[in-house]
All heavy atoms as TSV, in Angstrom:
chain	resi	resn	atom	element	x	y	z
A	1	MET	N	N	159.971	-115.468	165.808
A	1	MET	CA	C	159.603	-116.283	164.701
A	1	MET	C	C	160.209	-115.773	163.411
A	1	MET	O	O	160.134	-114.585	163.079
A	1	MET	CB	C	158.088	-116.349	164.552
A	1	MET	CG	C	157.413	-117.176	165.506
A	1	MET	SD	S	157.473	-118.842	164.883
A	1	MET	CE	C	156.084	-119.590	165.517
A	2	ASP	N	N	160.857	-116.660	162.696
A	2	ASP	CA	C	161.402	-116.350	161.396
A	2	ASP	C	C	160.446	-116.796	160.330
A	2	ASP	O	O	159.499	-117.484	160.556
A	2	ASP	CB	C	162.765	-117.008	161.226
A	2	ASP	CG	C	163.801	-116.408	162.064
A	2	ASP	OD1	O	163.745	-115.234	162.453
A	2	ASP	OD2	O	164.837	-117.082	162.360
A	3	ARG	N	N	160.728	-116.411	159.088
A	3	ARG	CA	C	159.953	-116.879	157.965
A	3	ARG	C	C	160.838	-117.580	156.967
A	3	ARG	O	O	162.026	-117.276	156.808
A	3	ARG	CB	C	159.222	-115.699	157.291
A	3	ARG	CG	C	158.250	-115.064	158.266
A	3	ARG	CD	C	157.190	-114.278	157.505
A	3	ARG	NE	N	156.137	-113.829	158.326
A	3	ARG	CZ	C	154.979	-114.399	158.431
A	3	ARG	NH1	N	154.669	-115.427	157.714
A	3	ARG	NH2	N	154.048	-113.916	159.228
A	4	CYS	N	N	160.183	-118.514	156.234
A	4	CYS	CA	C	160.908	-119.260	155.181
A	4	CYS	C	C	161.428	-118.334	154.128
A	4	CYS	O	O	160.746	-117.378	153.702
A	4	CYS	CB	C	159.913	-120.346	154.546
A	4	CYS	SG	S	160.693	-121.240	153.251
A	5	GLY	N	N	162.678	-118.491	153.677
A	5	GLY	CA	C	163.264	-117.689	152.724
A	5	GLY	C	C	162.663	-117.803	151.327
A	5	GLY	O	O	162.829	-116.926	150.454
A	6	TRP	N	N	161.850	-118.783	151.059
A	6	TRP	CA	C	161.228	-118.978	149.777
A	6	TRP	C	C	159.683	-118.701	149.822
A	6	TRP	O	O	159.190	-117.850	149.054
A	6	TRP	CB	C	161.461	-120.357	149.188
A	6	TRP	CG	C	160.862	-120.539	147.892
A	6	TRP	CD1	C	159.768	-121.266	147.518
A	6	TRP	CD2	C	161.360	-119.997	146.655
A	6	TRP	NE1	N	159.534	-121.168	146.171
A	6	TRP	CE2	C	160.506	-120.427	145.608
A	6	TRP	CE3	C	162.425	-119.220	146.327
A	6	TRP	CZ2	C	160.664	-120.081	144.270
A	6	TRP	CZ3	C	162.632	-118.841	144.987
A	6	TRP	CH2	C	161.768	-119.239	143.961
A	7	CYS	N	N	158.990	-119.381	150.698
A	7	CYS	CA	C	157.500	-119.302	150.639
A	7	CYS	C	C	156.934	-118.358	151.726
A	7	CYS	O	O	155.790	-118.010	151.651
A	7	CYS	CB	C	156.850	-120.705	150.791
A	7	CYS	SG	S	157.198	-121.493	152.331
A	8	GLY	N	N	157.704	-118.021	152.714
A	8	GLY	CA	C	157.215	-117.091	153.735
A	8	GLY	C	C	156.507	-117.683	154.896
A	8	GLY	O	O	155.952	-116.944	155.767
A	9	ARG	N	N	156.471	-118.995	155.016
A	9	ARG	CA	C	155.860	-119.642	156.218
A	9	ARG	C	C	156.595	-119.295	157.490
A	9	ARG	O	O	157.789	-119.152	157.456
A	9	ARG	CB	C	155.791	-121.143	156.028
A	9	ARG	CG	C	154.869	-121.620	154.959
A	9	ARG	CD	C	154.810	-123.114	154.900
A	9	ARG	NE	N	154.067	-123.550	153.749
A	9	ARG	CZ	C	154.258	-124.711	153.109
A	9	ARG	NH1	N	155.265	-125.480	153.460
A	9	ARG	NH2	N	153.548	-124.993	152.044
A	10	LYS	N	N	155.856	-119.296	158.589
A	10	LYS	CA	C	156.491	-119.030	159.891
A	10	LYS	C	C	157.355	-120.260	160.283
A	10	LYS	O	O	156.922	-121.420	160.154
A	10	LYS	CB	C	155.471	-118.744	160.911
A	10	LYS	CG	C	154.788	-117.415	160.742
A	10	LYS	CD	C	153.807	-117.126	161.910
A	10	LYS	CE	C	153.192	-115.766	161.598
A	10	LYS	NZ	N	152.262	-115.431	162.680
A	11	LEU	N	N	158.502	-119.999	160.809
A	11	LEU	CA	C	159.444	-121.047	161.254
A	11	LEU	C	C	159.930	-120.823	162.676
A	11	LEU	O	O	159.948	-119.664	163.133
A	11	LEU	CB	C	160.691	-121.076	160.334
A	11	LEU	CG	C	160.466	-121.313	158.818
A	11	LEU	CD1	C	161.701	-121.101	158.087
A	11	LEU	CD2	C	159.946	-122.724	158.680
A	12	PRO	N	N	160.371	-121.868	163.363
A	12	PRO	CA	C	161.031	-121.707	164.625
A	12	PRO	C	C	162.366	-120.914	164.439
A	12	PRO	O	O	162.964	-120.881	163.339
A	12	PRO	CB	C	161.319	-123.102	165.101
A	12	PRO	CG	C	160.476	-123.985	164.312
A	12	PRO	CD	C	160.222	-123.283	162.972
A	13	TYR	N	N	162.772	-120.238	165.493
A	13	TYR	CA	C	164.040	-119.437	165.410
A	13	TYR	C	C	165.198	-120.254	164.958
A	13	TYR	O	O	165.416	-121.411	165.453
A	13	TYR	CB	C	164.277	-118.837	166.796
A	13	TYR	CG	C	165.495	-117.958	166.798
A	13	TYR	CD1	C	165.423	-116.701	166.255
A	13	TYR	CD2	C	166.723	-118.364	167.327
A	13	TYR	CE1	C	166.521	-115.826	166.221
A	13	TYR	CE2	C	167.782	-117.558	167.299
A	13	TYR	CZ	C	167.725	-116.261	166.800
A	13	TYR	OH	O	168.848	-115.434	166.768
A	14	GLY	N	N	165.956	-119.762	164.040
A	14	GLY	CA	C	167.189	-120.377	163.588
A	14	GLY	C	C	167.086	-121.096	162.268
A	14	GLY	O	O	168.090	-121.500	161.651
A	15	GLN	N	N	165.911	-121.404	161.789
A	15	GLN	CA	C	165.727	-122.114	160.506
A	15	GLN	C	C	165.559	-121.052	159.386
A	15	GLN	O	O	164.992	-120.019	159.638
A	15	GLN	CB	C	164.520	-123.047	160.545
A	15	GLN	CG	C	164.716	-124.278	161.410
A	15	GLN	CD	C	163.487	-125.173	161.330
A	15	GLN	OE1	O	162.418	-124.794	160.836
A	15	GLN	NE2	N	163.695	-126.371	161.808
A	16	HIS	N	N	166.003	-121.419	158.203
A	16	HIS	CA	C	165.879	-120.475	157.097
A	16	HIS	C	C	164.848	-120.903	156.061
A	16	HIS	O	O	164.320	-120.132	155.354
A	16	HIS	CB	C	167.211	-120.324	156.401
A	16	HIS	CG	C	168.302	-119.758	157.279
A	16	HIS	ND1	N	168.260	-118.454	157.727
A	16	HIS	CD2	C	169.355	-120.300	157.889
A	16	HIS	CE1	C	169.262	-118.208	158.532
A	16	HIS	NE2	N	170.014	-119.289	158.641
A	17	PHE	N	N	164.627	-122.242	155.986
A	17	PHE	CA	C	163.656	-122.811	155.004
A	17	PHE	C	C	162.777	-123.823	155.688
A	17	PHE	O	O	163.224	-124.520	156.600
A	17	PHE	CB	C	164.365	-123.426	153.838
A	17	PHE	CG	C	165.220	-122.446	153.050
A	17	PHE	CD1	C	166.560	-122.386	153.262
A	17	PHE	CD2	C	164.641	-121.595	152.186
A	17	PHE	CE1	C	167.361	-121.494	152.571
A	17	PHE	CE2	C	165.405	-120.673	151.456
A	17	PHE	CZ	C	166.780	-120.634	151.687
A	18	CYS	N	N	161.505	-123.935	155.243
A	18	CYS	CA	C	160.601	-124.861	155.893
A	18	CYS	C	C	160.824	-126.307	155.430
A	18	CYS	O	O	160.419	-127.245	156.176
A	18	CYS	CB	C	159.126	-124.407	155.636
A	18	CYS	SG	S	158.664	-124.393	153.895
A	19	CYS	N	N	161.369	-126.532	154.227
A	19	CYS	CA	C	161.544	-127.881	153.710
A	19	CYS	C	C	162.685	-127.845	152.654
A	19	CYS	O	O	163.157	-126.775	152.271
A	19	CYS	CB	C	160.266	-128.425	153.123
A	19	CYS	SG	S	159.677	-127.515	151.756
A	20	ASP	N	N	163.087	-129.056	152.266
A	20	ASP	CA	C	164.173	-129.161	151.254
A	20	ASP	C	C	163.710	-128.605	149.905
A	20	ASP	O	O	164.552	-128.072	149.143
A	20	ASP	CB	C	164.557	-130.611	151.172
A	20	ASP	CG	C	165.313	-131.099	152.356
A	20	ASP	OD1	O	165.860	-130.247	153.148
A	20	ASP	OD2	O	165.278	-132.357	152.608
A	21	VAL	N	N	162.467	-128.723	149.570
A	21	VAL	CA	C	161.982	-128.200	148.306
A	21	VAL	C	C	162.125	-126.716	148.154
A	21	VAL	O	O	162.623	-126.158	147.192
A	21	VAL	CB	C	160.475	-128.610	148.091
A	21	VAL	CG1	C	159.959	-127.920	146.814
A	21	VAL	CG2	C	160.343	-130.093	148.022
A	22	CYS	N	N	161.800	-125.957	149.235
A	22	CYS	CA	C	161.999	-124.514	149.281
A	22	CYS	C	C	163.455	-124.143	149.186
A	22	CYS	O	O	163.846	-123.252	148.484
A	22	CYS	CB	C	161.405	-123.921	150.495
A	22	CYS	SG	S	159.581	-123.870	150.504
A	23	ASN	N	N	164.255	-124.867	149.884
A	23	ASN	CA	C	165.754	-124.621	149.817
A	23	ASN	C	C	166.272	-124.864	148.393
A	23	ASN	O	O	167.043	-124.077	147.914
A	23	ASN	CB	C	166.458	-125.547	150.838
A	23	ASN	CG	C	167.914	-125.192	150.947
A	23	ASN	OD1	O	168.338	-124.133	150.566
A	23	ASN	ND2	N	168.688	-126.088	151.508
A	24	GLU	N	N	165.878	-125.970	147.784
A	24	GLU	CA	C	166.319	-126.261	146.413
A	24	GLU	C	C	165.853	-125.192	145.429
A	24	GLU	O	O	166.643	-124.768	144.536
A	24	GLU	CB	C	165.805	-127.634	145.958
A	24	GLU	CG	C	166.274	-128.055	144.631
A	24	GLU	CD	C	165.730	-129.400	144.269
A	24	GLU	OE1	O	165.495	-130.246	145.148
A	24	GLU	OE2	O	165.474	-129.610	143.063
A	25	ARG	N	N	164.611	-124.739	145.508
A	25	ARG	CA	C	164.100	-123.704	144.615
A	25	ARG	C	C	164.884	-122.397	144.779
A	25	ARG	O	O	165.227	-121.690	143.825
A	25	ARG	CB	C	162.644	-123.467	144.878
A	25	ARG	CG	C	161.722	-124.577	144.383
A	25	ARG	CD	C	160.330	-124.319	144.653
A	25	ARG	NE	N	159.514	-125.423	144.150
A	25	ARG	CZ	C	158.248	-125.528	144.440
A	25	ARG	NH1	N	157.543	-124.631	145.199
A	25	ARG	NH2	N	157.562	-126.601	143.945
A	26	TYR	N	N	165.177	-122.071	146.046
A	26	TYR	CA	C	165.927	-120.870	146.375
A	26	TYR	C	C	167.306	-120.958	145.742
A	26	TYR	O	O	167.803	-120.016	145.123
A	26	TYR	CB	C	166.010	-120.660	147.859
A	26	TYR	CG	C	166.866	-119.473	148.237
A	26	TYR	CD1	C	166.344	-118.172	148.205
A	26	TYR	CD2	C	168.169	-119.631	148.668
A	26	TYR	CE1	C	167.093	-117.135	148.640
A	26	TYR	CE2	C	168.960	-118.561	149.032
A	26	TYR	CZ	C	168.417	-117.326	149.020
A	26	TYR	OH	O	169.159	-116.244	149.413
A	27	GLU	N	N	167.985	-122.031	145.925
A	27	GLU	CA	C	169.382	-122.244	145.352
A	27	GLU	C	C	169.379	-122.176	143.830
A	27	GLU	O	O	170.227	-121.558	143.254
A	27	GLU	CB	C	169.966	-123.578	145.825
A	27	GLU	CG	C	170.189	-123.661	147.308
A	27	GLU	CD	C	171.287	-122.700	147.809
A	27	GLU	OE1	O	172.229	-122.420	147.000
A	27	GLU	OE2	O	171.208	-122.300	148.927
A	28	ARG	N	N	168.412	-122.797	143.159
A	28	ARG	CA	C	168.293	-122.740	141.727
A	28	ARG	C	C	168.083	-121.331	141.211
A	28	ARG	O	O	168.709	-120.885	140.250
A	28	ARG	CB	C	167.156	-123.635	141.187
A	28	ARG	CG	C	167.579	-125.068	140.953
A	28	ARG	CD	C	166.511	-125.795	140.242
A	28	ARG	NE	N	165.426	-126.078	141.204
A	28	ARG	CZ	C	164.187	-126.258	140.902
A	28	ARG	NH1	N	163.731	-126.217	139.661
A	28	ARG	NH2	N	163.283	-126.507	141.879
A	29	THR	N	N	167.148	-120.618	141.829
A	29	THR	CA	C	166.924	-119.196	141.483
A	29	THR	C	C	168.110	-118.308	141.705
A	29	THR	O	O	168.491	-117.534	140.863
A	29	THR	CB	C	165.714	-118.670	142.257
A	29	THR	OG1	O	164.586	-119.482	142.038
A	29	THR	CG2	C	165.400	-117.269	141.878
A	30	LEU	N	N	168.824	-118.476	142.774
A	30	LEU	CA	C	169.998	-117.729	143.080
A	30	LEU	C	C	171.119	-118.041	142.051
A	30	LEU	O	O	171.762	-117.110	141.560
A	30	LEU	CB	C	170.487	-118.072	144.468
A	30	LEU	CG	C	171.684	-117.192	145.007
A	30	LEU	CD1	C	171.207	-115.739	145.132
A	30	LEU	CD2	C	172.114	-117.753	146.369
A	31	ALA	N	N	171.305	-119.308	141.659
A	31	ALA	CA	C	172.332	-119.653	140.666
A	31	ALA	C	C	171.984	-119.054	139.337
A	31	ALA	O	O	172.831	-118.532	138.639
A	31	ALA	CB	C	172.430	-121.165	140.528
A	32	ARG	N	N	170.720	-119.056	138.944
A	32	ARG	CA	C	170.314	-118.478	137.650
A	32	ARG	C	C	170.526	-117.001	137.677
A	32	ARG	O	O	171.008	-116.418	136.675
A	32	ARG	CB	C	168.865	-118.792	137.332
A	32	ARG	CG	C	168.432	-118.363	135.916
A	32	ARG	CD	C	166.958	-118.504	135.756
A	32	ARG	NE	N	166.314	-117.386	136.503
A	32	ARG	CZ	C	165.163	-117.569	137.162
A	32	ARG	NH1	N	164.550	-118.655	137.169
A	32	ARG	NH2	N	164.680	-116.540	137.847
A	33	ASP	N	N	170.222	-116.316	138.762
A	33	ASP	CA	C	170.377	-114.882	138.803
A	33	ASP	C	C	171.855	-114.500	138.762
A	33	ASP	O	O	172.206	-113.491	138.159
A	33	ASP	CB	C	169.772	-114.380	140.144
A	33	ASP	CG	C	168.242	-114.366	140.085
A	33	ASP	OD1	O	167.667	-114.548	138.983
A	33	ASP	OD2	O	167.631	-114.167	141.144
A	34	GLN	N	N	172.704	-115.300	139.411
A	34	GLN	CA	C	174.126	-115.002	139.382
A	34	GLN	C	C	174.712	-115.161	137.962
A	34	GLN	O	O	175.637	-114.414	137.588
A	34	GLN	CB	C	174.892	-115.850	140.368
A	34	GLN	CG	C	174.609	-115.461	141.764
A	34	GLN	CD	C	175.275	-116.400	142.763
A	34	GLN	OE1	O	175.806	-117.437	142.410
A	34	GLN	NE2	N	175.263	-116.002	144.041
A	35	ARG	N	N	174.147	-116.065	137.126
A	35	ARG	CA	C	174.581	-116.226	135.768
A	35	ARG	C	C	174.176	-115.044	134.891
A	35	ARG	O	O	174.864	-114.661	133.963
A	35	ARG	CB	C	174.106	-117.537	135.185
A	35	ARG	CG	C	174.765	-118.789	135.721
A	35	ARG	CD	C	174.404	-119.961	134.821
A	35	ARG	NE	N	173.009	-120.057	134.499
A	35	ARG	CZ	C	172.096	-120.825	135.116
A	35	ARG	NH1	N	172.508	-121.584	136.112
A	35	ARG	NH2	N	170.826	-120.889	134.709
A	36	CYS	N	N	173.057	-114.461	135.206
A	36	CYS	CA	C	172.445	-113.405	134.378
A	36	CYS	C	C	172.878	-112.019	134.811
A	36	CYS	O	O	172.627	-111.008	134.084
A	36	CYS	CB	C	170.969	-113.504	134.357
A	36	CYS	SG	S	170.335	-115.004	133.623
A	37	ILE	N	N	173.500	-111.794	135.927
A	37	ILE	CA	C	173.848	-110.466	136.417
A	37	ILE	C	C	174.812	-109.708	135.481
A	37	ILE	O	O	174.664	-108.540	135.292
A	37	ILE	CB	C	174.353	-110.486	137.861
A	37	ILE	CG1	C	174.463	-109.128	138.471
A	37	ILE	CG2	C	175.725	-111.156	137.930
A	37	ILE	CD1	C	173.111	-108.543	138.793
A	38	LYS	N	N	175.710	-110.448	134.829
A	38	LYS	CA	C	176.692	-109.761	133.950
A	38	LYS	C	C	175.926	-109.123	132.779
A	38	LYS	O	O	176.275	-108.035	132.347
A	38	LYS	CB	C	177.794	-110.649	133.528
A	38	LYS	CG	C	177.336	-111.804	132.688
A	38	LYS	CD	C	178.525	-112.711	132.359
A	38	LYS	CE	C	177.986	-113.969	131.617
A	38	LYS	NZ	N	179.057	-114.922	131.445
A	39	TRP	N	N	174.926	-109.837	132.243
A	39	TRP	CA	C	174.170	-109.288	131.115
A	39	TRP	C	C	173.306	-108.140	131.544
A	39	TRP	O	O	173.170	-107.146	130.819
A	39	TRP	CB	C	173.299	-110.366	130.505
A	39	TRP	CG	C	174.143	-111.417	129.793
A	39	TRP	CD1	C	174.278	-112.723	130.248
A	39	TRP	CD2	C	174.946	-111.316	128.708
A	39	TRP	NE1	N	175.139	-113.384	129.415
A	39	TRP	CE2	C	175.552	-112.564	128.448
A	39	TRP	CE3	C	175.164	-110.253	127.801
A	39	TRP	CZ2	C	176.413	-112.751	127.332
A	39	TRP	CZ3	C	176.030	-110.485	126.725
A	39	TRP	CH2	C	176.647	-111.714	126.544
A	40	PHE	N	N	172.779	-108.159	132.713
A	40	PHE	CA	C	171.993	-107.073	133.243
A	40	PHE	C	C	172.806	-105.808	133.387
A	40	PHE	O	O	172.450	-104.762	132.962
A	40	PHE	CB	C	171.380	-107.481	134.606
A	40	PHE	CG	C	170.675	-106.312	135.283
A	40	PHE	CD1	C	169.502	-105.855	134.834
A	40	PHE	CD2	C	171.316	-105.763	136.383
A	40	PHE	CE1	C	168.878	-104.772	135.518
A	40	PHE	CE2	C	170.695	-104.658	137.035
A	40	PHE	CZ	C	169.479	-104.159	136.584
A	41	LEU	N	N	174.031	-105.972	134.008
A	41	LEU	CA	C	174.885	-104.837	134.200
A	41	LEU	C	C	175.415	-104.268	132.879
A	41	LEU	O	O	175.520	-103.074	132.675
A	41	LEU	CB	C	176.048	-105.245	135.103
A	41	LEU	CG	C	175.670	-105.571	136.528
A	41	LEU	CD1	C	176.877	-106.004	137.302
A	41	LEU	CD2	C	175.033	-104.346	137.201
A	42	LEU	N	N	175.661	-105.148	131.892
A	42	LEU	CA	C	176.139	-104.705	130.616
A	42	LEU	C	C	175.041	-103.874	129.876
A	42	LEU	O	O	175.313	-102.819	129.327
A	42	LEU	CB	C	176.509	-105.900	129.757
A	42	LEU	CG	C	176.990	-105.567	128.320
A	42	LEU	CD1	C	178.276	-104.809	128.342
A	42	LEU	CD2	C	177.117	-106.870	127.479
A	43	LEU	N	N	173.816	-104.365	129.916
A	43	LEU	CA	C	172.693	-103.678	129.260
A	43	LEU	C	C	172.323	-102.390	129.989
A	43	LEU	O	O	172.003	-101.376	129.350
A	43	LEU	CB	C	171.490	-104.557	129.141
A	43	LEU	CG	C	171.620	-105.746	128.185
A	43	LEU	CD1	C	170.434	-106.681	128.314
A	43	LEU	CD2	C	171.797	-105.263	126.746
A	44	LEU	N	N	172.518	-102.385	131.278
A	44	LEU	CA	C	172.247	-101.177	132.076
A	44	LEU	C	C	173.303	-100.093	131.670
A	44	LEU	O	O	172.936	-98.959	131.435
A	44	LEU	CB	C	172.292	-101.456	133.558
A	44	LEU	CG	C	172.122	-100.302	134.499
A	44	LEU	CD1	C	170.698	-99.756	134.407
A	44	LEU	CD2	C	172.374	-100.775	135.951
A	45	ALA	N	N	174.571	-100.510	131.613
A	45	ALA	CA	C	175.603	-99.553	131.234
A	45	ALA	C	C	175.445	-99.113	129.810
A	45	ALA	O	O	175.582	-97.866	129.505
A	45	ALA	CB	C	176.979	-100.206	131.380
A	46	ALA	N	N	175.030	-99.926	128.906
A	46	ALA	CA	C	174.774	-99.488	127.523
A	46	ALA	C	C	173.613	-98.563	127.446
A	46	ALA	O	O	173.694	-97.535	126.672
A	46	ALA	CB	C	174.460	-100.721	126.628
A	47	GLY	N	N	172.566	-98.740	128.217
A	47	GLY	CA	C	171.458	-97.816	128.202
A	47	GLY	C	C	171.813	-96.502	128.742
A	47	GLY	O	O	171.374	-95.456	128.227
A	48	ILE	N	N	172.579	-96.478	129.773
A	48	ILE	CA	C	173.101	-95.162	130.353
A	48	ILE	C	C	173.968	-94.459	129.357
A	48	ILE	O	O	173.876	-93.254	129.137
A	48	ILE	CB	C	173.807	-95.394	131.706
A	48	ILE	CG1	C	172.825	-95.855	132.764
A	48	ILE	CG2	C	174.541	-94.144	132.171
A	48	ILE	CD1	C	173.431	-96.291	134.022
A	49	TRP	N	N	174.864	-95.226	128.689
A	49	TRP	CA	C	175.754	-94.630	127.710
A	49	TRP	C	C	174.981	-94.023	126.511
A	49	TRP	O	O	175.260	-92.945	126.094
A	49	TRP	CB	C	176.712	-95.688	127.224
A	49	TRP	CG	C	177.774	-95.126	126.305
A	49	TRP	CD1	C	178.876	-94.371	126.670
A	49	TRP	CD2	C	177.845	-95.264	124.910
A	49	TRP	NE1	N	179.572	-94.049	125.564
A	49	TRP	CE2	C	179.028	-94.569	124.482
A	49	TRP	CE3	C	177.049	-95.928	123.945
A	49	TRP	CZ2	C	179.405	-94.522	123.167
A	49	TRP	CZ3	C	177.423	-95.825	122.655
A	49	TRP	CH2	C	178.559	-95.169	122.238
A	50	ILE	N	N	173.982	-94.781	126.034
A	50	ILE	CA	C	173.138	-94.320	124.933
A	50	ILE	C	C	172.332	-93.114	125.362
A	50	ILE	O	O	172.184	-92.151	124.565
A	50	ILE	CB	C	172.251	-95.449	124.378
A	50	ILE	CG1	C	173.101	-96.490	123.659
A	50	ILE	CG2	C	171.149	-94.933	123.491
A	50	ILE	CD1	C	172.337	-97.766	123.282
A	51	GLY	N	N	171.813	-93.093	126.572
A	51	GLY	CA	C	171.052	-91.992	127.075
A	51	GLY	C	C	171.915	-90.760	127.253
A	51	GLY	O	O	171.389	-89.565	127.191
A	52	TRP	N	N	173.137	-90.880	127.552
A	52	TRP	CA	C	174.046	-89.786	127.738
A	52	TRP	C	C	174.371	-89.068	126.435
A	52	TRP	O	O	174.499	-87.853	126.424
A	52	TRP	CB	C	175.334	-90.322	128.389
A	52	TRP	CG	C	176.285	-89.186	128.828
A	52	TRP	CD1	C	177.312	-88.749	128.152
A	52	TRP	CD2	C	176.183	-88.435	129.994
A	52	TRP	NE1	N	177.923	-87.767	128.846
A	52	TRP	CE2	C	177.228	-87.529	130.015
A	52	TRP	CE3	C	175.287	-88.425	131.053
A	52	TRP	CZ2	C	177.461	-86.630	131.001
A	52	TRP	CZ3	C	175.502	-87.529	132.082
A	52	TRP	CH2	C	176.565	-86.623	132.046
A	53	PHE	N	N	174.395	-89.759	125.312
A	53	PHE	CA	C	174.757	-89.136	124.042
A	53	PHE	C	C	173.604	-88.962	123.155
A	53	PHE	O	O	172.581	-89.276	123.100
A	53	PHE	CB	C	175.819	-90.025	123.299
A	53	PHE	CG	C	177.130	-90.030	124.044
A	53	PHE	CD1	C	177.557	-91.170	124.677
A	53	PHE	CD2	C	177.908	-88.877	123.975
A	53	PHE	CE1	C	178.742	-91.146	125.378
A	53	PHE	CE2	C	179.115	-88.902	124.723
A	53	PHE	CZ	C	179.584	-90.066	125.379
């Protein structure tokens, strides 16, 4: 038994999401996270640089 990638419900083998709503929410969250990763890495590097000096 697998679990839904968004809500965690039990699924038959081979499925990743229990419904289209969970799949859509997962895709939106993934797209938003991919847009914000550059800012996260930039601020992380700046914090390390400031902490070093």
